[in-house]
N, C-alpha and C positions, 0 to 999 in steps of 0.2 A: 211124504219124504222122497219116494221113488220118482214121483212126477217132477219134483223140484230138481233132483239130481239129473234126471233126463233132460230137463230144460237147460241146465247149466252146461251139460256136455254138448248139447246141440249147438248152443251159442259159441262154445269154444271151437267146435269143428267148423262152423260157419265162418268164424273169424279167420281161422287158418286157411280156409279155401279162398277167402277174399284176399288175404295177404299174398298167397301163392299166385293168384290171378293177376296181381299187379306187378310181380317181379319181371315177367318177360318184357313189359313196356319199358322198365327202367334199364334193363340190359340192352334193349334195342338202341337206346340213346348212346350207349357206350361203344357201339360198333363203328368201324371205319369203312367208308364207302369205296376208297381206292388207295393204291400205293403208288407213289411217285419216286422214281429212281433219280436222285439228285447228283449222281456221279456223272462226271463229264466223260467224253470219249477219250481215245488213246492219243498219246503224244501231243498234248497241247503245249502252250508256251511257258511251262514252268521250269525253273532251273532244276537240274539233277534228274529230270525225267527221261527215261529211255523210250524208244519207239513202242515198246510193249506195255508201258505204264500209262495209267490214267493221269490226267492233270489234276485230279482231285486228291489232295494230300492233307494229312493232319500234321499240324505243328504242335507237338506235345510240350508240356512244361520243360522237359529236359533239353529241348532245343534252345530254350531261352536261358535257363539256369541249370548247369550240370548238377546232377545229384537229385533232381526232382523226377517226377514220373516220366518215363519214356512212353512211347506210343503203346507198347504192349503191356505196360504196367498200370495204365489208367483203370481204375476200378470199374467193373461192368455196369454198376448202377449209375455211373456217370456217362454212360454211352447210350442210354435210352432216356429220353427226356421230352418234356413239352417243347414245342417249337413255336417261336415268335418270329414273325417276318416284318421288318421295317423297310421303308423305302427311302432311298436317297433322292428326294424329289424337291430339293430346294429350287427356288426360282433362278438362281445363278449357277445351277449345276453344270449346264452346258458350257458356261464361260469359265467357271472355276476349274473344271476338269476333275478335281479331287475333293468333292464335298465330304463332310463328315456328319454323322449323327451327333446332335448336341443334347444337352440336358433338356432344352426346350422341346426338341423333337420327341424325346421320351415322354415328357409331360403331355404333349398333344396326343401321342399314340395311346397313352393310358386313359385319357379323357374320352377317347372314341371306343376303345376295345376293352377297357378294364385294366386292373393292375397286372403287370407282367408276372406270370406264375413263378413261384420260387423254384430254383433249380432248373431253369429252362436253358435252351440253346437259342441264341438270338441270331437270326439270319438277316443279312443286309443285301438288298437288291437295288441295282442302279436304275431308277426310273425317272423320267422327266416329269414336268408339271402336268402333262396330259396322260401320264401313265405308260408312255412308251419306254422300252428299254434303251438306256444310253449305251451305245456301243462304240461311239467315235473315239472315246478315250480309254478303251480297254487295252491292256497290253497285248501286243501281237508277236513278240519274240521272246526268246528265253532270257534275255537280260532285262526285260521290262518288269516293273513292279509298281505298286501304288501304295501310298501311305495307308495305314489302318483306317477304315472308313468310319470309325467311331472316335470322337474326341476323347482325350485322356480322362477328363473329369466325368464324362458320360460312361465310359467303360468302368471306371472305378466305382461309380454309383451302382451300375448293374451288378458287379461282382460282390459288392459289400451289402447293398440294401436289398437286392433281389436274388442274391446267391446264384447269379448266372454262371453256369459251368462251362459254357463254350460259345464260340462265335462261328458262323458260317458266312463266307464271302465268295464272290464270283471271280475275283482276280487273284493274282499272286501279290501278297502284301509284304512290305518291308518293315518288319518289327524292329530291326536293328536301328532304325532311324530315331526311335524313342525308347531308350534303354529303361527309363523310369516306368513306362507303361509295360514293357516286356517283363520287367522284374515283378511288377504287380500281378500280372496275369499268371506268371509261373508260380509265385508264392501262394496264390489262391487256387492253384490246381486247374486253372482254366486253359482249355485248348482252343486252337483256331483251325477250322477246316477251310482250305482255300481251293479255288477252282471248282466251285459247285455250279450246277446247271439247273435249269427249269424252275427257278424260284418264282418266276412270274405265274406259274400255274398253282401256286399255293395261296390259301387265305391268310389273313394277318395273324390269326390265332386259331387254336383248336386242334392243331395237328400234333403228331408225335414223331420224333426223329429217332432213327436208329443209326448209330455210327459204328462201323466195323473196321478198325485198323488191323494191320498185320500183327501177329503175336510175336513181337521182337522186343526183348527187354533192353537192347542196346541202341535202339533207333529213336532219335528225337523227332525225326520227320519220316513219314511213311505213307505209301499209297493207302487209300481208304475208300470204302464204299459206304454211301449213306442213302438211306431210304426215308421217305416221309409218309406216314400213314395219315390220310386226310379223312375227316369226318364227312 
């Protein structure tokens, strides 16, 4: 009986040691290799920015519909999220000037990289067919803006079917040009970060984004710093 008890105890200890030996390898996979600051420099071409402000700003739901979350009221759990990066790489991008991500583009992205994680932030970078950054059509003065780079039906799909909580774009966007889309984003608590930088250094998936707006409950738009943790 003592020998049997000893054998059982030995097997249990061995199993615990084997399990503990495997844990470091699993945590190693969860580590991030580098951090990329996606915040742009000072005084870029966004409206309302002063010389001391970054051009990277957050458009909170309150900027679209009064009474919804202001920048400082967005729940903290919605400011740290998986990051998905999509390219505006349509063949006619250089001609059209203002291409948009479509439902077909989302389907193609998911066929290559897997389903977009629930509760992610979707970043849009402007790249040509050869992967180069499209800069010819970017706004260069404070009055310039571009349409939202995601088609309305595609944005609605992302917020409803994928629970996308935010969008990050490289330019200043004019959400007032599509009140239906603006209302949809606000009612779903989705925010937009405009004027981001260095999106070309990020992989399509696998990163984590951290969004840090100013703690101001009365501001619909505010300067923001964003970081990407890359695996």
